[in-house]
C-alpha positions as CSV (number, residue, x, y, z in Angstrom):
1,M,16.0,-27.6,-3.8
2,C,13.6,-24.7,-4.0
3,R,13.3,-21.9,-1.6
4,A,11.5,-18.7,-1.2
5,V,14.3,-16.1,-1.0
6,K,13.9,-14.4,2.3
7,G,16.3,-11.5,1.6
8,F,13.6,-9.8,-0.5
9,M,10.5,-9.3,1.6
10,L,7.3,-7.3,1.4
11,D,4.7,-7.4,4.2
12,G,6.3,-10.6,5.5
13,H,6.2,-12.3,2.1
14,S,9.2,-13.2,0.1
15,L,9.3,-11.7,-3.4
16,I,11.3,-14.4,-5.2
17,V,11.1,-18.1,-5.4
18,E,14.4,-19.7,-6.5
19,H,15.2,-23.3,-7.5
20,V,18.4,-24.9,-8.7
21,S,18.6,-28.3,-10.3
22,E,21.5,-30.4,-11.6
23,I,20.5,-32.4,-14.6
24,A,22.7,-34.9,-16.5
25,V,22.0,-33.5,-20.0
26,A,23.5,-30.7,-22.0
27,P,22.2,-27.2,-21.3
28,E,20.6,-27.1,-24.7
29,D,18.6,-30.2,-24.0
30,A,17.2,-28.9,-20.8
31,F,16.4,-25.6,-22.5
32,D,14.6,-27.3,-25.3
33,A,12.5,-29.4,-22.9
34,L,11.3,-26.2,-21.1
35,G,10.1,-24.9,-24.5
36,D,8.3,-28.1,-25.5
37,A,4.6,-28.2,-24.7
38,S,4.3,-32.0,-24.5
39,I,7.2,-32.3,-22.1
40,L,5.9,-29.4,-20.0
41,A,2.5,-31.1,-19.9
42,E,4.1,-34.3,-18.7
43,C,6.2,-32.6,-16.0
44,L,4.2,-29.6,-14.8
45,N,1.3,-31.3,-13.1
46,P,-1.4,-30.1,-12.4
47,L,-1.1,-27.5,-15.2
48,E,-3.4,-28.3,-18.2
49,R,-3.7,-27.4,-21.8
50,I,-0.1,-26.0,-22.0
51,R,0.8,-24.2,-25.2
52,I,4.1,-22.5,-26.0
53,A,5.6,-20.9,-29.1
54,A,9.3,-21.3,-28.0
55,E,10.8,-18.1,-29.5
56,T,11.3,-14.6,-28.4
57,G,7.8,-13.0,-28.3
58,G,6.1,-16.4,-28.6
59,R,2.9,-16.9,-26.7
60,I,2.5,-19.2,-23.7
61,G,-0.7,-20.2,-22.1
62,F,-2.2,-22.9,-19.9
63,R,-4.8,-23.6,-17.2
64,D,-3.7,-23.7,-13.6
65,P,-6.5,-25.4,-11.6
66,D,-5.6,-23.3,-8.5
67,L,-5.3,-19.9,-10.2
68,G,-7.2,-20.0,-13.5
69,V,-6.3,-19.4,-17.1
70,V,-2.7,-18.1,-17.4
71,I,-1.3,-16.2,-20.4
72,G,2.0,-14.6,-21.3
73,R,4.9,-14.4,-23.7
74,V,8.3,-15.8,-24.0
75,G,10.8,-12.9,-23.3
76,E,14.4,-13.7,-23.6
77,Y,15.3,-16.8,-25.6
78,E,19.0,-17.7,-25.8
79,R,19.2,-21.4,-26.5
80,G,21.1,-23.2,-23.7
81,I,21.7,-20.0,-21.8
82,R,18.5,-18.2,-20.7
83,M,14.7,-18.2,-21.3
84,T,12.1,-16.0,-19.6
85,W,8.4,-16.1,-19.5
86,R,6.5,-12.9,-18.9
87,M,3.0,-13.7,-17.6
88,I,0.2,-11.1,-17.8
89,Q,-2.6,-13.0,-16.1
90,N,-3.1,-15.2,-12.9
91,W,0.5,-16.1,-12.2
92,P,3.6,-14.4,-10.9
93,R,4.7,-12.0,-13.6
94,V,8.3,-13.0,-14.2
95,L,9.8,-16.5,-14.6
96,S,13.4,-17.0,-15.7
97,F,15.5,-20.1,-16.4
98,D,19.3,-19.8,-16.5
99,F,21.3,-22.7,-17.9
100,S,25.0,-23.5,-17.4
101,A,27.3,-26.5,-18.0
102,S,28.1,-28.4,-14.8
103,G,30.2,-31.5,-14.8
104,G,28.7,-33.9,-17.3
105,G,25.4,-32.1,-17.5
106,C,23.9,-28.8,-16.6
107,R,22.7,-26.5,-13.9
108,V,19.2,-24.9,-14.3
109,K,18.4,-22.0,-12.1
110,V,14.7,-21.1,-11.9
111,M,13.7,-17.7,-10.5
112,Q,10.1,-16.6,-10.2
113,S,9.2,-13.1,-9.0
114,D,6.5,-10.4,-8.9
115,F,3.8,-12.2,-6.9
116,A,1.9,-8.9,-6.2
117,A,-1.1,-9.8,-8.4
118,L,-1.6,-13.0,-6.4
119,R,-1.5,-11.6,-2.9
120,G,-4.6,-12.1,-0.8
121,D,-5.9,-13.6,2.4
122,G,-5.0,-17.2,1.6
123,P,-1.7,-19.1,2.3
124,D,1.6,-17.6,1.1
125,I,1.6,-18.1,-2.7
126,N,5.4,-18.3,-2.6
127,D,5.2,-21.5,-0.6
128,L,2.8,-23.0,-3.2
129,F,5.3,-22.2,-6.0
130,A,8.4,-23.3,-4.0
131,E,6.7,-26.7,-3.6
132,R,5.7,-26.8,-7.2
133,W,9.1,-26.0,-8.6
134,D,10.7,-28.7,-6.4
135,R,8.2,-31.3,-7.8
136,W,8.3,-29.9,-11.4
137,M,12.1,-29.9,-11.8
138,A,12.4,-33.3,-10.2
139,A,9.9,-34.6,-12.8
140,L,11.8,-32.8,-15.6
141,K,15.1,-34.3,-14.3
142,R,13.6,-37.9,-14.3
143,R,12.2,-37.3,-17.8
144,L,15.4,-36.1,-19.3
145,E,17.7,-38.5,-17.6
146,S,15.7,-41.6,-18.5
């Protein structure tokens, strides 16, 4: 379940969106899926034209119909342990995925932060991303467990 972490607030807005999923695959399999453009395109609806070079320093880019063209780089890249995306345009700046073994599968913790560039007069952007990560990780779970 995804939530906007309320312990970290600025002007009434949470600064972090956090989501935790349990998926019945090895941590390395979940990690690989989050670095695979075709799987991301299937699971991260409505994002379009997803491209990712899944390696430290690799480029990532896509079109978000709500926010525009998004570009960034893969930061940390430790297979089956941790991957980060550092966005420089039109998205929250930091996205991290942490993986750990859990029972017969894995636990994936998603944390997204630094929403400052997206603040405005519209609805809370954190709520948009909290809803998206619930939907996106449910789609990834279905895809990987099928």
